[in-house]
N, C-alpha and C positions, 0 to 999 in steps of 0.2 A: 620187222619190215611194215608195210603200209600199202594198202591197196590204194588207188589214185581214179580207176576207171574200170568199169564194167561193162564189158560188151556181152549182153545177154540175149539169147534167142531160145524162146519158149513155144512148144507146140503142144498145147494140151487138146485131148480128145474127148469130149462129152459124151462119146458112146462106150468106149473102155473105160472111163474114167482114170486115166493116167495122163502123165506129160513126159516129154523127152525134153532135153535140154542141152545146148551149148554156152559155153560163156569163156569170153578171152579176157582175164584182169591184169591190167596193168600194174608193177608191183615195185615200190621202192626197196631194195633191201640194203639194209644198213649193217649187218655183220655178215661173216661166214656161215653157211650151214647147208646141212643136207637133207634139212626135214623141214615141212611146212605144215602147220598144225591152224586149222581153219574151224568154223562152224558147220556142220551139216547133220541132220537127224531126218530118218524115214527116208532118205536117197541113197540109191546105188550108182557109186560113181564109176564109171565104163572106162574111163581114160584120163590121164593126166598127164600133161606134157609142158616143160618149160623151156622158153627160148629167151636167149639174150638179143641186144641188138646188133650183134656180129652174125648172129644166124645160127649160133651154137645151140644145138636141142638136147634134150633129154627126156627121158621117160620116168615117171614117179609109180612109186606102187602105194595103192591107198588102203588104209586100214580104218575102218569106223571102231568108233568108241561110244556107241548109242547112250550108254549111262551119261556120258559127259557131253552129249550131243556135239561130238567134235569128230573130224576125219584127219589122221595124219598121213601125208604123203612122203614118203621115204624116196630120194635121188641117189643113183648110184656113185654121183660126184658131187664135190662141193659147189654150191651156189655161191658167187663171189659178190660182193655189195656191188650195187647199179641197179639199172632198170630192167627188169625181165617183164615177160608176156606168159601167165599161165593159162593153159588152155585145160578146160574140163568137160567132159561129155557125160552127162547123167540122167537119171529118169526117177520118177517118184508115182505118187498117186496123187488124183483128185479126191481129198479125204471127206469126210462128214464130221467133222469136228469143229467147224466154223473158225479154223485158225490154220496158217501157213496161207497154201493154195487149196481153195476146198472147193466142193460143189454146192450149189445152191439149187431148192427146187421151188417150184411155184405151180400154180394151174392159170392156163390161159383163160380167155374170154369163154372159150368152148368146153372148159373143163378139162382139158388134156393135160398132164404132166410136162412141164418143161423145166430143162436143167441151164444151169449157167455156171462159169466160173468165176470165181472172186478172190480177194485175197484179205489176210489180216494180219499184220506183222507184228505190230506192237505186243508186247514188249519185245520178245528174243522168238519168232517164228518167221523171220525171213528165211533163216537156215533150213525151213521146211520145204521151201520152192528152190531154193539154189544155194549152193556152198558159198559162205562167205565170212567176213569177219563182221559178226554179227552183234556189234556193239557201238552205243550211241558215237563215240568219238574216232570212228573209223568212218570219215565221211569221205565219199567219193563221188564220182560223176558216173551216172548210168544211163547207157544207150540200150534202149529196150527193141526188141521185135518180136513180134507176135504172130505164129504161122496157125491158121484157122479156118475155120470151114467156111467157104466163100459168102454164106446166109447171114454169117455172125457178124456181130460189131466187137471191135476190142477199142478199150480205153484204156490208157495209161498216165503216167504224170504229166507228159508233155503232149504237144500237137505232134500230129501224125505228118511225118514227111514225106513218106513213099509208101506207096501202095500197089501192089500186081498181083495178078494170079500165075500161080506156076504148079505144075503137077497135080492139079484139081484143088489146091490150098492156096487161101489169100495171104498174102505174106504183107504185114503192116509195120512198118517201121517209123519210130517216134524220135523226135530230136533230143539232144543231149538233155539231161536234166542239168540243174544248176548243183553243187557239192552239197551233199546231203547224206544222212544216217540211212541204214540199212532198211531199218522199220518203217520208212516212210516210202517204201518203193511200193507202188499197185500195180495192179493188172485187172481188168474185169472183159469176160468174154461170153456175149450172148446175145439173145434178141433183144435190142434195147431201141429205143425212140427218146429224142431229145426236145427241149424246149427251143424257140428260137433264140439265138445269143444275143446277152446285152455286153456292150462294150463297158467296161470299167477302166480307163486310162487304154492301153492296146489291149488288153486280156478280154476277150471273149468268157462270159459266167453262162453257165448252161445248167440244167437239170435234166438227168438220165433216169428213166424208169423203164420198167418191162411194158410191152404193148397192152394198151387200153386202160393206164393210169395217168396219162399225161396231163388230162384235165384237173388232177389234183397237186400239179407241181407250182401254180401261180404264186401262191402265198410265199414256199420255199424258196423260189426263185426270186421273189420282191426283197426278200429281208437278206439274202445272199448279196444282190447287188449293192443294198444300202449299208451294209454291214462291213462290206469290202471296201465301199468309197470313205466310210467314215474311219475304218483303220488306215488308209493312207494317209489321210490328214491328221490323223493322231498321233500316227508313229513318225511322219515325216519322212517316209521311204514308201517308193513304188510297191505294188505287190511282186514278190521275186518270182513268180511263176510266169509262161508264158499264155495260160488260159486258165480257167477256173472250173472243173466239171464236178458236179455234186450229183452221187449216184445213190439211188434207194434199192437196197439188195433186199430180196425176200426174206431170207435167212441169214441173220446177222446178230452175233453175239452182244455186242457193246451197243451204245445208244448210236455213236460215230467213230469215225477215225479220220486225221487229219493228214492223211497222204496229201502230199505237196502236189496241187492240181487236180486231184483226183479222189475227193473226199468221198468216202464210203458212210452209209448210214441205214440204220434201221429204218424199213419203210415209214412207220409210225412217227417219227422222227424228222422227215421231209417232206412227206406227203400228207396232204389236207384238203378236205373240203371245208374251203372258208365260211362258206354260207351256213352249213349244218355245224360245224366245230363249237364246242365249248371253249371259252376265254382260256382256261387252263391248256388245252391242247394246243390252242394257235402260241401260247405263250411258251410252251414246251418245243416246238418247232422252231420259235424264233430264237428262243436261249441256244438249242443245241447248233443250229446254224450258225448264228454269229460266234459261239464258242469256238467251233472249227475253223473259221475263217480268221479269229484271232491267233490261231495256232501258226498260220501263214508265216508268222514273224515271229512269235513267241514258242519256238519247240521246232519250227523247220528251219528259217534262216539261222536263227540261234538257238543251239541244242546243249540241254544238261549233258555233261562230261559222263556222268554215270547215273543209273536209276536211283539213287538215293536222293537227286535232285530234280526228281520228276515234279514235285510239290510247283518248283519254280515254272514249269510249264503249265501245269493244270489250274494252278491257284491263278495265274497270270490270266488264262484265257476265261476262268471264271469270271473273275474281276471285268475282264475286256467285254465279255459278253453282255452284264449288266450294263455297263457305260453306252456300249452300242444300241441295245435295247432301247434303253431309255432315253437315247437321243432319237430314235427311231418313233418310236409311241409313250412319248412322256406322259400321256393320260393314263398308262399303265401303272405308274408309279412303282417303278420295278424294283428301285433299291427300298421301298418299304415293305413289298412282299418278299424281299429276299432275306428280311428277318426272320421267316420261319427255317429256312435253310440253314442258317447262322444258328438259329437255336438249337437244331437237330444236331449240328456239329458239337455244339458246346454241351449238351448233353453226352454225347459218346466221349468228350474229352473229360468229363467228370467223372469217368469210369476208371477203376483202379486198372484195368488193362489198356489204357490210351496210350499214347506214342507221341514224339515230336512230331511236328510237318517234315522235318527232315531227317530220315531214319536210315540206319545201316541195311544196304542191299548186299547181298552176296550170290544167291543162285535164283535162276530164272522165278522160282514160286515167288520168293521175296520180292521181286520186283512186281508181278502181278498182284500180291498183295496191298500195294501201295495206292493202287487205283480205290480210294476210299471217300469217305466224306470228311475226313481229317486233312487229306490233301487235297481235296476241291473246295469244301465251302468254308473249313477253319482257314486255309489258307488264303483264300479270297476275302475273308474277312478282316485278317491281318492286314493284307493289302489296301483294302477301305479305309483301315484305321490309320494306316501310313499315309496314304492320301489325302485325308483329311488333316491329319496332323502337320504335313509340310504345306499343304495346298496344292490344288490340282494343277497349277502351272508348273509349279516346281518338280512336283512328280511326275507329270509328262516329259519335262525336259531331261531328267533323269533316266527315264525309260527309252527316250531317243537316243540318249548318249551311248546307254549300255547297248543298243540294237546295232549301233553304227559300229561301236567298238570291236561287235564279236561278230559281226555278219559272216556267214558261211562258217562258222567254225562253232567251239563249245566254249561254255562257260559254267561257272558253278553260283 
């Protein structure tokens, strides 16, 4: 079976540090079965009901397999091939592990501790926020609704299409996403302020941060707009989202994460005082922002089939960040300074413990281990070598054809 659409409603509570969820997943069932197995971990599934197009409904019994990060739903009668709608009610905890749906804390200008909720799903942690088929080739459309405290702001992958207050809670509905992988879904809830939007094509681009830090957003906003325009021209395809928000999160494990339309960043990778920062600090922000924007096509629009192909995402984004930043600030001579990163990758590649750029991945921990200097810098070095061998125009035309051929799908 294959999911085609998730209608997901989540209600995070920053007081109890928990969340409740409901979702309806549209499924295309190819073979008769009485069981459904999907990914879920650290979630309690309270109810599972499946209904077909005729309105026939049956309840399922959930059985969690925590070590395997899966849940098995068993139904009393056979689910025949066709289109079905699976409704699940579940709940979980806003954890402090910086993965899944988690809580982040910071101090406001008055020194008081504040909380917000954020997500980090790559590689295999969407299953900590909602039950799903948490593999990159199970692409689907996501329609997200967040039920939050009226004083807070909610951001997700797409534009807000509806907002109302009901029962003392603010209900924020977001537009349908494009067809995408579960690891790219995102939602952030908290006290947030944004820069004024700048249009790239039809998409407004903004930087979001906690109150009091918006003065540090101008430089990141500038490279976000410049690199997005550069990539639209280079790829020959418009940006695939309806808006682009870049969000600085106080507690964030990675440098940044390329969620479609809602890129999350460690604060130091997005916010910077341009007048006081060193050149290396400015270069770091420019690189990371351009890298994540490059992913909107390479990784989000076209995604690897499985995690052994993650180098194709990350090496291309690293290569493309260099192109974009070099075009934006040619005086930085970014390809020359990239030689330092390349040297670091080749030093690791010279060890007996090295591995190929593309490497077999089986378990979630194997996927996590792929995010290293060999995937990023060695992979980007190989792509730069290929570009120089073929010529920039031929290489670009090949990239454009690849993206057109595999748009909204998966490729190896």
